[in-house]
Kinemage of the C-alpha trace (Angstrom):
@kinemage 1
@onewidth
@group {chain A} dominant
@subgroup {mainchain}
@vectorlist {calphas} color= white
{ca met a 1} P -33.999 -17.823 24.307
{ca phe a 2} L -35.938 -20.874 23.375
{ca arg a 3} L -39.590 -21.578 23.060
{ca arg a 4} L -40.243 -25.414 24.389
{ca tyr a 5} L -44.409 -26.224 23.695
{ca leu a 6} L -46.003 -28.601 26.143
{ca val a 7} L -48.656 -30.588 24.605
{ca ile a 8} L -50.221 -33.466 26.765
{ca pro a 9} L -50.368 -36.331 24.078
{ca ala a 10} L -53.388 -38.518 23.399
{ca val a 11} L -53.227 -42.211 23.516
{ca val a 12} L -56.016 -44.721 21.659
{ca ser a 13} L -55.960 -48.404 21.468
{ca ser a 14} L -56.957 -48.924 18.238
{ca leu a 15} L -58.252 -52.269 17.547
{ca leu a 16} L -56.492 -54.486 14.671
{ca leu a 17} L -58.586 -55.550 12.333
{ca ala a 18} L -57.285 -58.021 9.477
{ca ser a 19} L -58.416 -57.833 5.826
{ca ser a 20} P -39.718 -24.071 19.372
{ca leu a 21} L -36.387 -23.637 19.787
{ca ala a 22} L -35.464 -19.866 18.825
{ca phe a 23} L -32.444 -19.719 16.882
{ca ser a 24} L -28.961 -18.457 19.102
{ca ser a 25} L -27.158 -18.289 15.563
{ca val a 26} L -27.323 -18.301 12.064
{ca ala a 27} L -24.788 -18.237 8.864
{ca val a 28} L -27.715 -16.783 6.552
{ca ala a 29} L -28.102 -13.630 5.178
{ca ser a 30} L -31.592 -11.414 5.971
{ca glu a 31} L -33.820 -11.550 3.831
{ca ala a 32} L -33.032 -8.055 2.106
{ca glu a 33} L -29.224 -10.198 1.937
{ca lys a 34} L -30.289 -13.064 -0.257
{ca pro a 35} L -27.412 -14.693 -2.002
{ca thr a 36} L -27.305 -14.946 -5.631
{ca ala a 37} L -27.385 -18.570 -7.154
{ca lys a 38} L -24.052 -19.756 -8.492
{ca asp a 39} L -24.170 -20.924 -11.936
{ca ser a 40} L -24.981 -24.567 -12.173
{ca ser a 41} L -23.703 -25.196 -15.529
{ca ser a 42} L -20.712 -25.777 -13.857
{ca leu a 43} L -21.749 -29.012 -12.151
{ca pro a 44} L -20.838 -31.789 -12.951
{ca ser a 45} L -23.410 -35.140 -13.295
{ca leu a 46} L -21.924 -37.999 -10.816
{ca leu a 47} L -25.233 -40.331 -11.306
{ca glu a 48} L -27.141 -42.506 -13.510
{ca leu a 49} L -30.586 -42.753 -13.321
{ca glu a 50} L -32.146 -45.768 -14.493
{ca pro a 51} L -35.925 -45.478 -15.093
{ca phe a 52} L -39.031 -48.352 -14.727
{ca glu a 53} L -41.984 -47.669 -16.536
{ca val a 54} L -44.954 -48.890 -14.187
{ca glu a 55} L -47.795 -49.470 -16.510
{ca trp a 56} L -50.564 -48.844 -14.312
{ca gly a 57} L -49.454 -45.578 -14.065
{ca gly a 58} L -51.621 -44.192 -10.611
{ca arg a 59} L -48.968 -41.246 -9.737
{ca pro a 60} L -46.023 -43.738 -8.359
{ca arg a 61} L -43.899 -43.031 -5.707
{ca asp a 62} L -42.092 -43.773 -1.706
{ca pro a 63} L -40.175 -46.755 -3.037
{ca ala a 64} L -38.439 -48.935 -0.352
{ca val a 65} L -36.545 -51.812 -0.457
{ca ala a 66} L -37.293 -55.156 1.226
{ca pro a 67} L -34.532 -57.729 2.711
{ca asp a 68} L -34.804 -59.885 -0.660
{ca gly a 69} L -34.325 -56.809 -2.409
{ca met a 70} L -37.639 -55.944 -4.092
{ca val a 71} L -38.322 -52.800 -3.984
{ca trp a 72} L -42.257 -51.814 -3.133
{ca phe a 73} L -43.937 -48.506 -4.324
{ca cys a 74} L -47.440 -46.740 -3.711
{ca gly a 75} L -49.895 -46.029 -6.403
{ca gln a 76} L -51.242 -43.134 -4.779
{ca ala a 77} L -53.544 -41.471 -7.344
{ca gly a 78} L -54.289 -45.867 -8.497
{ca asn a 79} L -54.671 -46.758 -5.382
{ca tyr a 80} L -52.229 -49.531 -5.122
{ca ile a 81} L -49.237 -51.163 -3.454
{ca ala a 82} L -46.626 -52.829 -5.812
{ca arg a 83} L -43.614 -54.413 -6.412
{ca leu a 84} L -40.734 -54.292 -8.852
{ca lys a 85} L -37.776 -56.625 -9.159
{ca pro a 86} L -34.855 -54.453 -10.262
{ca glu a 87} L -32.875 -57.410 -12.304
{ca thr a 88} L -35.734 -57.645 -14.681
{ca gly a 89} L -38.112 -55.295 -14.248
{ca ala a 90} L -41.268 -57.329 -13.296
{ca met a 91} L -43.734 -55.411 -11.414
{ca lys a 92} L -46.607 -56.853 -9.294
{ca gln a 93} L -49.779 -55.201 -8.347
{ca phe a 94} L -51.624 -55.658 -4.768
{ca ser a 95} L -54.981 -54.389 -3.765
{ca val a 96} L -55.494 -52.082 -1.016
{ca pro a 97} L -58.764 -51.341 0.509
{ca glu a 98} L -60.859 -49.026 -1.322
{ca gly a 99} L -60.433 -45.154 -0.759
{ca ser a 100} L -57.143 -46.049 0.792
{ca his a 101} L -54.703 -43.855 -1.995
{ca pro a 102} L -51.774 -45.161 0.226
{ca his a 103} L -48.931 -42.246 0.547
{ca asn a 104} L -46.169 -43.383 1.490
{ca leu a 105} L -44.674 -47.298 2.701
{ca ile a 106} L -41.678 -49.023 4.965
{ca val a 107} L -40.489 -52.501 4.421
{ca ala a 108} L -39.960 -54.498 8.067
{ca ser a 109} L -37.039 -56.729 8.847
{ca asp a 110} L -39.416 -59.396 8.162
{ca gly a 111} L -40.785 -58.173 4.887
{ca gly a 112} L -43.931 -56.651 5.815
{ca val a 113} L -45.003 -53.587 4.050
{ca trp a 114} L -46.653 -51.182 6.143
{ca tyr a 115} L -48.148 -48.207 4.021
{ca ala a 116} L -50.447 -45.041 5.013
{ca gly a 117} L -53.883 -45.135 4.226
{ca asn a 118} L -54.058 -41.467 3.119
{ca gln a 119} L -57.316 -41.107 2.208
{ca asn a 120} L -59.167 -43.280 5.021
{ca ala a 121} L -57.886 -43.035 8.601
{ca his a 122} L -55.686 -46.134 8.607
{ca ile a 123} L -52.018 -48.057 8.819
{ca gly a 124} L -51.718 -51.006 6.847
{ca arg a 125} L -49.309 -54.391 6.844
{ca ile a 126} L -49.157 -56.333 3.570
{ca asp a 127} L -48.321 -59.994 3.826
{ca pro a 128} L -45.470 -59.992 1.237
{ca glu a 129} L -46.299 -63.406 0.654
{ca asn a 130} L -50.075 -63.402 0.089
{ca gly a 131} L -51.317 -59.900 -0.205
{ca asp a 132} L -53.401 -60.156 3.342
{ca ile a 133} L -53.600 -57.005 4.594
{ca lys a 134} L -54.037 -56.018 8.438
{ca gln a 135} L -55.526 -52.620 8.925
{ca phe a 136} L -54.900 -50.539 12.563
{ca pro a 137} L -57.401 -48.098 12.110
{ca met a 138} L -56.344 -44.421 13.111
{ca pro a 139} L -58.212 -42.227 16.427
{ca glu a 140} L -60.677 -39.731 15.647
{ca ala a 141} L -58.101 -37.245 15.698
{ca ile a 142} L -56.143 -38.427 12.841
{ca lys a 143} L -57.390 -38.712 9.272
{ca asp a 144} L -54.429 -38.942 7.197
{ca pro a 145} L -51.547 -40.872 7.729
{ca his a 146} L -48.657 -39.437 5.675
{ca thr a 147} L -45.200 -40.441 6.140
{ca leu a 148} L -44.074 -43.813 7.788
{ca val a 149} L -40.505 -44.315 9.933
{ca phe a 150} L -39.718 -47.324 12.170
{ca asp a 151} L -37.759 -47.455 15.747
{ca lys a 152} L -35.617 -49.381 16.886
{ca asp a 153} L -38.056 -51.686 17.749
{ca glu a 154} L -39.959 -51.268 14.628
{ca asn a 155} L -42.935 -49.920 15.893
{ca ile a 156} L -43.931 -46.983 13.804
{ca trp a 157} L -43.522 -43.250 14.410
{ca phe a 158} L -46.010 -41.073 11.646
{ca thr a 159} L -47.165 -37.674 10.251
{ca ala a 160} L -50.538 -36.269 9.301
{ca gln a 161} L -50.546 -33.615 7.604
{ca his a 162} L -53.564 -32.531 7.513
{ca ser a 163} L -54.346 -33.310 10.835
{ca asn a 164} L -51.594 -31.575 12.014
{ca val a 165} L -50.620 -34.684 13.835
{ca ile a 166} L -47.223 -36.630 15.363
{ca gly a 167} L -47.888 -39.920 16.044
{ca his a 168} L -46.707 -43.020 17.166
{ca leu a 169} L -48.122 -47.094 16.582
{ca asp a 170} L -47.047 -49.895 18.719
{ca val a 171} L -47.814 -52.287 15.749
{ca glu a 172} L -48.337 -55.128 18.578
{ca ser a 173} L -51.122 -53.297 20.457
{ca gly a 174} L -52.468 -51.033 18.141
{ca glu a 175} L -51.920 -48.266 20.828
{ca val a 176} L -51.584 -44.775 19.108
{ca arg a 177} L -49.972 -41.896 20.885
{ca phe a 178} L -49.829 -38.844 19.238
{ca val a 179} L -49.385 -34.784 19.752
{ca lys a 180} L -50.435 -32.059 17.828
{ca gly a 181} L -48.777 -29.105 16.439
{ca thr a 182} L -48.807 -25.901 18.391
{ca glu a 183} L -50.060 -24.147 15.337
{ca lys a 184} L -53.164 -24.487 12.687
{ca gly a 185} L -51.972 -25.904 9.421
{ca ser a 186} L -48.874 -26.428 10.687
{ca arg a 187} L -48.774 -30.019 8.419
{ca pro a 188} L -46.354 -31.922 9.933
{ca tyr a 189} L -44.325 -33.719 6.913
{ca gly a 190} L -41.217 -35.721 6.444
{ca ile a 191} L -40.545 -37.121 9.468
{ca lys a 192} L -36.854 -39.281 10.273
{ca leu a 193} L -35.084 -40.428 13.792
{ca asn a 194} L -31.704 -39.522 15.034
{ca ser a 195} L -28.969 -41.922 16.415
{ca lys a 196} L -31.338 -41.980 20.055
{ca gly a 197} L -34.444 -42.983 18.221
{ca val a 198} L -35.957 -39.118 18.782
{ca pro a 199} L -37.891 -38.025 15.545
{ca trp a 200} L -37.245 -34.971 13.836
{ca val a 201} L -40.341 -33.205 11.562
{ca val a 202} L -40.186 -30.694 9.263
{ca met a 203} L -43.696 -28.506 9.694
{ca val a 204} L -44.442 -27.522 5.923
{ca gly a 205} L -47.282 -25.250 6.671
{ca thr a 206} L -44.874 -23.037 9.301
{ca asn a 207} L -41.101 -22.336 9.640
{ca lys a 208} L -41.275 -24.626 11.985
{ca leu a 209} L -38.421 -27.922 12.806
{ca ala a 210} L -39.880 -30.348 15.334
{ca thr a 211} L -39.164 -32.933 17.717
{ca val a 212} L -40.756 -35.291 20.156
{ca asp a 213} L -39.732 -36.928 23.338
{ca pro a 214} L -40.534 -40.566 22.657
{ca lys a 215} L -41.828 -41.421 26.321
{ca thr a 216} L -43.303 -38.311 27.325
{ca met a 217} L -44.770 -37.124 23.828
{ca val a 218} L -43.932 -33.315 24.669
{ca leu a 219} L -43.275 -31.320 21.486
{ca thr a 220} L -40.621 -29.393 21.261
{ca glu a 221} L -40.886 -26.684 18.366
{ca val a 222} L -38.127 -24.937 16.248
{ca asp a 223} L -37.986 -21.560 14.425
{ca ile a 224} L -36.247 -21.601 11.087
{ca pro a 225} L -35.087 -17.892 11.055
{ca arg a 226} L -37.067 -17.088 7.740
{ca glu a 227} L -40.726 -16.107 8.104
{ca lys a 228} L -40.962 -17.848 4.680
{ca ala a 229} L -39.718 -20.981 4.698
{ca arg a 230} L -41.000 -23.914 4.254
{ca pro a 231} L -39.155 -27.218 5.117
{ca arg a 232} L -40.749 -30.012 3.177
{ca arg a 233} L -38.546 -33.237 3.911
{ca leu a 234} L -35.040 -33.682 6.135
{ca glu a 235} L -31.938 -36.296 6.515
{ca val a 236} L -30.147 -36.505 10.028
{ca thr a 237} L -26.367 -37.094 9.738
{ca ser a 238} L -24.600 -39.613 12.297
{ca asp a 239} L -23.494 -36.384 14.220
{ca asp a 240} L -27.752 -35.514 15.059
{ca thr a 241} L -27.380 -32.618 12.794
{ca val a 242} L -30.715 -32.141 11.184
{ca trp a 243} L -30.307 -31.397 7.431
{ca tyr a 244} L -33.909 -29.598 5.497
{ca val a 245} L -34.791 -28.634 2.343
{ca asp a 246} L -36.795 -25.366 1.798
{ca phe a 247} L -39.574 -25.696 -0.749
{ca asn a 248} L -40.508 -22.463 -0.728
{ca arg a 249} L -37.030 -20.625 -1.216
{ca gly a 250} L -34.904 -22.872 -2.668
{ca tyr a 251} L -32.393 -23.531 0.072
{ca leu a 252} L -31.065 -26.424 1.674
{ca gly a 253} L -30.483 -25.835 5.575
{ca gln a 254} L -28.443 -27.462 8.388
{ca tyr a 255} L -29.548 -27.323 12.171
{ca asn a 256} L -26.902 -28.039 15.115
{ca pro a 257} L -29.331 -29.012 18.128
{ca glu a 258} L -26.336 -28.471 20.274
{ca thr a 259} L -25.592 -25.108 19.245
{ca glu a 260} L -28.607 -23.687 17.916
{ca lys a 261} L -27.118 -23.051 15.082
{ca phe a 262} L -28.665 -22.769 11.453
{ca thr a 263} L -26.695 -22.388 8.129
{ca glu a 264} L -28.050 -22.864 4.649
{ca trp a 265} L -27.086 -22.916 1.067
{ca leu a 266} L -29.175 -21.679 -1.540
{ca ser a 267} L -29.747 -24.121 -4.553
{ca pro a 268} L -27.386 -23.248 -7.546
{ca asn a 269} L -30.711 -23.224 -9.411
{ca gly a 270} L -32.350 -20.070 -7.444
{ca his a 271} L -35.095 -19.514 -5.058
{ca asp a 272} L -37.165 -21.280 -7.699
{ca ser a 273} L -35.724 -24.374 -7.157
{ca gln a 274} L -38.566 -25.865 -5.160
{ca pro a 275} L -36.220 -28.892 -3.663
{ca tyr a 276} L -39.066 -31.237 -1.928
{ca gly a 277} L -37.318 -35.254 -2.054
{ca thr a 278} L -34.242 -36.507 -0.306
{ca ala a 279} L -31.317 -39.280 0.366
{ca leu a 280} L -28.642 -39.140 2.422
{ca asp a 281} L -25.999 -41.981 1.292
{ca ser a 282} L -23.676 -43.450 3.303
{ca asp a 283} L -20.486 -41.222 2.206
{ca gly a 284} L -22.310 -38.055 3.479
{ca arg a 285} L -23.961 -36.924 0.291
{ca ile a 286} L -27.208 -36.102 0.180
{ca trp a 287} L -29.524 -36.023 -2.956
{ca ile a 288} L -32.337 -33.514 -4.031
{ca gly a 289} L -34.718 -33.512 -6.107
{ca glu a 290} L -35.709 -30.023 -7.236
{ca thr a 291} L -39.589 -30.073 -8.701
{ca gly a 292} L -39.114 -26.265 -10.070
{ca pro a 293} L -37.519 -27.315 -13.548
{ca tyr a 294} L -39.086 -29.491 -15.621
{ca pro a 295} L -37.535 -32.255 -16.183
{ca asn a 296} L -37.009 -32.116 -12.665
{ca leu a 297} L -33.293 -31.878 -11.215
{ca met a 298} L -31.445 -34.540 -9.414
{ca met a 299} L -28.741 -32.329 -7.258
{ca gly a 300} L -25.871 -33.329 -5.187
{ca phe a 301} L -24.610 -32.081 -1.728
{ca asp a 302} L -21.456 -33.135 0.412
{ca thr a 303} L -22.013 -32.554 4.213
{ca glu a 304} L -18.540 -32.368 4.577
{ca ala a 305} L -17.552 -30.297 1.893
{ca lys a 306} L -20.698 -27.626 2.460
{ca gln a 307} L -20.852 -27.363 -1.507
{ca tyr a 308} L -23.224 -29.045 -4.465
{ca ile a 309} L -21.290 -31.501 -6.105
{ca ser a 310} L -23.478 -32.977 -9.245
{ca gln a 311} L -26.964 -31.995 -11.140
{ca thr a 312} L -28.383 -34.605 -13.534
{ca thr a 313} L -32.010 -34.535 -15.405
{ca val a 314} L -34.251 -36.611 -14.535
{ca glu a 315} L -35.239 -37.416 -18.138
{ca ser a 316} L -38.586 -39.245 -16.950
{ca gly a 317} L -40.351 -36.041 -16.040
{ca gly a 318} L -41.486 -35.219 -12.698
{ca ser a 319} L -42.827 -34.464 -9.886
{ca val a 320} L -40.007 -36.519 -7.706
{ca arg a 321} L -41.028 -36.781 -4.052
{ca his a 322} L -39.908 -38.636 -1.017
{ca met a 323} L -37.135 -41.172 -2.027
{ca phe a 324} L -35.354 -43.836 -0.234
{ca tyr a 325} L -31.322 -44.692 -0.160
{ca asp a 326} L -30.387 -48.531 -0.351
{ca ser a 327} L -27.235 -48.833 1.988
{ca glu a 328} L -26.364 -52.168 0.700
{ca lys a 329} L -26.538 -51.694 -3.010
{ca asp a 330} L -24.937 -47.905 -2.472
{ca val a 331} L -28.082 -46.590 -4.503
{ca phe a 332} L -31.429 -44.824 -3.950
{ca trp a 333} L -34.860 -45.105 -5.230
{ca phe a 334} L -37.811 -42.430 -5.985
{ca gly a 335} L -40.798 -42.076 -7.979
{ca val a 336} L -41.582 -39.671 -10.693
{ca asp a 337} L -45.321 -38.701 -11.240
{ca thr a 338} L -45.056 -38.956 -14.983
{ca gly a 339} L -45.336 -42.992 -14.445
{ca phe a 340} L -42.008 -44.133 -13.312
{ca ile a 341} L -39.335 -45.669 -10.172
{ca val a 342} L -36.297 -44.902 -10.774
{ca arg a 343} L -32.831 -46.058 -9.736
{ca gly a 344} L -30.118 -43.748 -8.982
{ca lys a 345} L -26.324 -44.679 -8.444
{ca val a 346} L -23.261 -42.623 -8.373
{ca lys a 347} L -21.043 -43.126 -11.952
């Protein structure tokens, strides 16, 4: 059995400005048969975490690495974008339009930095050479661009949490296509593409995953077989399996779109671990920031062995949010609300 929601997509050309599948099987216990968390004290720490303090504060978050090795990140509360040179720790701040409060950014192959203007309804591009900004205004239905990801042509798929939207921006024409979640308050959140360029999204206001057909913008939603599940971030492995973290219940989940099968693993730190940011490395390990404990914990999960393999304390505090894996250097990056950008590397 499956549910498919056919939602008529909207298409809007914006002016470029300068300045549910129901589960067929599930390898988890019922709500009354929740497994007990394993003792996390036996897990080794396989990571070295190197913090870089951000002098401006402002909730530094969502770093991404540029082709030249520079690390760009958002100062969401401080309304800025900044650049970090990892070799020296030197940072430079870039202004963004007033009221933007950038939530997330990605860096294109040409070095251009694209950010989500979360509180004034635009997606912007910063020229890394001079800081000039071009804005792509969103249509009226989209108030809060949230998380961005490039497709193969470096056009942008994005979520808008409180607008209940999954959208696509053509960076040449400014055209925006979008589709809304079927439930009010679905809150589309994390987004990743599979090997075919198809986006998968976690709907943190519900117990759903979602995917959108890139050509037709038809939305398909998949029910996680736990009513109380609230998926927040996700990764897609090379076999197109979807992995998600359940912020509300403390699980890492796996969904196979071919078999429609779900499998879940309870965090060693239990139901209150609040897993949030994730990064998938080239060895098939998912690094998960758990924001329930304070200081936060960085957990490692081996997707081949199907087990947790590492636990490391984030000494700089919390909360760990969106994470980025740099395949060139085999390291991952994340921000911490206490005022740090952190690099993680396997020992």
